[in-house]
N, C-alpha and C positions, 0 to 999 in steps of 0.2 A: 402595450406598456406605457403608454403615455397617461393610462384612464386607471393607473393603480394609485392607490393612496401613497401619502409623500414616504414616509416613513420605508416603504418596498422600493422607492426609487432609490432612495439611499443606499440601501445594502447593496440594491440592482449594480451601483459603480463598484460599488467592491465586488463584485461578480465580473463585468465586462471590464473593468479596465482601461475603457475608453475605446473598447471594440466590440460594439453592441450587433452589429448583424453576424459577425463570427460566434458571438457567443449564442444567441438565437437559433443558429445553424447546429451549434451542439445539440439543444435539445429538442428541436425536429428532428435528428438522425436519431435521437434515442427512443423518441416515440414513431417511427418509420414515418416521418413526412405529416402524419396528422396536427394538423395548426391547432384543433382542440386542445386535444392530449398534450400537446407541447408546452403553451400557454397554461393550462393547469399545473401540469410538472413543474415550471418556473415559478408561477406564484407560489405554489407549496412550497419551493425549495428556500425560497424568499420568506415565508414566514416562519422556515422550520429556522433560519438566520436570525430571527430578528427573537424568537423565543426563545432561543439559546444562545443569544450576545454572542453569534460568530463572529462578526464586524470585529469585537477587542477581547478575541479570545488570544490572538497574539499579544498582547498583554498580561498572561498571566499563565506566566511562567514555572512547570514544576519545580520548584522547591524542596528541600536545600538542594546544590548540586549533584552530592555522593547521591541522594534519593533518585536525580533521575538517571545520574549514571547507570542505575540499577533498569531503569524502563529500557535506555537505550541498549543497555546488554543482554534485553533478553525479549527485545521488539526489534530484529534486524533491518533498520532500511537505512539508504545513505545515498548520497549523489555522489558518483562516481569521475561524473564529466559529462563529455557531451557529443553527441554524432557530427559526423563532418557538415551536415545539414544544418546543427546548431541545436539541435534537441536535446534538453535533458535527458541523462542515463541515470535512473534509480536503479540501483540494487536492492532487492528484497532474499534475505536469509528465510524462506518460507519452509525448510524443514530442520532448521536450527535454531529459530525463534522458540521461547521455552514460556514467556507470557506469564512468570512464575514470582515477578519481584513488586509486583504492585497490584490493585484491584482492578477490573475490568473498565472501571472509568477513567483512570490515569491511560490507558493504551488507547481507549478512541480519544480523548484530549489529545494526546499525542499526535494522534494520526491525523487529524483535521488538522493541529496544531502546523505541522510538515505540508499538509495540503495547500494550506492560506499564504504560507510561504514560500511556498512551488509558484502561485498562483497570481502572489502580492507582488514578489520581490523576484525569484528568479526565473519567471517566463516574461515580466517585461522587461527586466534586464537582458537576456536572450536576444528577446524582439530589439533593440537597440541598438545592441553588439552587432548584428546580422544585417539590421538594417531592410528586415522583412519581419511579419507578423509571422512568431514564434508562439502555439498557443497549446500544446499537446507535448507530451513527453514519451521517452521507451522505458520501458521496464525489464530488466532482469531479473528472473526468479530461479534461486537457486536451491533444489529439492535434495539437496544432499541432508542426510541425517533424517530424515523424512521416517516418521515411524506409525505403528497404528494409535500409540497414544495422543497423535495429533486429534481424534476424534474428542478428546478433551477438552481441545480449543474450539469445537466448531461454533459453538453460541457467539464468542468474540469476534471471531471471523468471518461469521456471518453480520453481524452488528457492524463491523467495519465496510464490509462490502454491501450493505444497504446503503451505508451513508456515503459512498462511493456513488451507487447507480441510482440515485436519486437526487443528489446535490452536487456531485463534481462529472454530469456523463460527459463521454469521448472528448477526454484529457487525455488517455492513452492511446496512440497510434498502431505501437506492438509490444505485444507480451512475449519476452523469448523464455522458454525453461530449459536451465540447463541441469547437468548432472543427476539425472530421471531414475529414480529407482525403479524396483517391481510395484512395491505397494501404489505409489503415482499411477504407473502406464495400467494396473489391472483398473483403477477409478474411470481413468481419461476414455478409455472406450466404451464406457457405460456413459459419462458426462458427455462426452462430445457431440452425440446426436440430439441431444435436449438442447444444445445452443444454437442461438438465431446465427442466421449466414452472418450478418457482418461483424458477429460478435468471434466465431469462427476463423475469421479470414485476418481476426488479429493476435489469433495465439501462432506462437512457432513453438515446437516443441524439438529442440537442438539435441544433437549426440555428443557426448562427453559433457565438459565444458564450456562447450560453443565457441571458442577461441576462434577458429578461423573464420567461421561464420559470422561472427560481430565485428571482427577486423575489416570486413566488407562496405561497414556503415561506419566504423570510428577508427581512431587512432588508436594506439597500445596505452598509451598512459590514462584513455578514458574507458577500458578496459576493467570490471569488478575485479577486486582481486582474487578471487574465486575463479574466474574464469581464465587467469594469466598460466597457471601450469599445463602440463600435458595430461593426459587421460582425463577419467570420469572421477568425480568426486571432488569435493574441497577440503573432506578431513574436517575432524573433531574440532582443527583452530581455526573454523571459520569463526566464531566468534568475536566480539570486540576486542578478545587480548589477542590477537592474531595478527603476527606482523607490526608492519610500522603502521603508526596509526594517521601517516598521510596517504599510506597506500589502504589502509582497510577505513574505508568508507561508512562502516556501522559506529565506529569508535566516538565516544563523547570530544576527545580529541581530535578528531579532524577536521578539516577547516570548516566543511559544511557546518558541522555541526555546532562547531564554535563560533559560528557567524548568527547561526540560527538561533543559539542561546543567548547570545551575547544583544541581538536585534529585539529578544522577547524582554531580555530585561531592563534593557533603556527604554523599551515602550510602557513597561511599568514601571519605570523611575522606582527600583529598586537597586540596592548594594547587595552582594552576597553576606547573607546575615551572620554575623557573629559570634549569635549559640545558636545551636543547631537550632532548627526550628521545620514546619510541615505545613504544607499549604496544601487544604483539602481541594480535593477533585474536583471538576466543572463537569455537573451533571447531563448529559446531552440529550435529551429525548430522541430516539430512533423511530422514526415510523414503520411502519411493515413496509417490504417492497411489494413489488407486483406480484401476479399469478407464480409466472412464469419463476420468478428467484424465486420463491420460493419454494416452490417443486424441486429446483435444481437443487438447492441444500438438501432436501429431505433424501433427495436420493444418493447426494454425497456421501451423508451422513448412512444412510440404509446398506451403502457399498462396505464403508470402513466397516460397519459393524458385522456383516459377514466375513472379510476378511481378519477383523479380529478372532471371530468365532472359529475361521477353521483354523486360525493358527492356534488358538487356546486346542482346540480339539486333535490338532495333529499333536502337539507337545503332550497331550494326555496320552495319547495312545503309544504314545515312544515307552512309556515309562512301564505301559504292559507287558508281563510274563505269561508267555504263552506254556502251557506243560501238555508234556503227551497224554 
């Protein structure tokens, strides 16, 4: 890395945040310890950052705030707290996210901004607070409300997943999946054998809302709001309008999103406009993922299609009347 061009060295600083060895280890792990492949992956990622202005993306908030609120209401993600070891806990409403309030470019932009804020602000602050390096997070995915219509979002989800796989590898230590409906269980049985062993080890599917299991690694205040009640399912009220904004980490009114949005506005030097204005989205080029990742998404799409066809056929047969 000492031999790469100066622009790549500059963007690399934003990636490693002073922890070079730990960053190189992440890319090595993502390429099964192959130095040549890991180096190519890292250089490709740095070039992607330069070509798409990722170093400056936090200075480009989505405006106005009311429009951004629509993005937050339909792309459910937030920071609910920290584990006892100091790792940030990100909650994701995988089942209830609709992605229907803006174009795909805004959702990709917002996702990358949260990634960058996590890596440049949240994780360094956690490292300082705990007196030890904190470079990863925990994610809790709520599958409540997951429907076959999720097939319509496969392109966007594949795009976001590709961005993470190629440019933010090994940033999540464990994925906890809760409130699992039948549709997820059916797809999981097919997809699980296709995953690499190191990926499978990160995924834990919990019973119901997963509260008891999650309380083994975090205190109650850090539990995502959809894990706090007994029984499975977080119900239709899990969107950003549900409950107190301090509890519901999806909401733009939650402290995490307020701090993030104010941070971006401060970097950009803009105040909330007096008249309604709308800034164009940032178009981020997304390179193709590796063959395994592409195959995985194709398989998932195929299984969802089968389930949709099965459901449609079942529904049509129910209407058929058989006469003697």
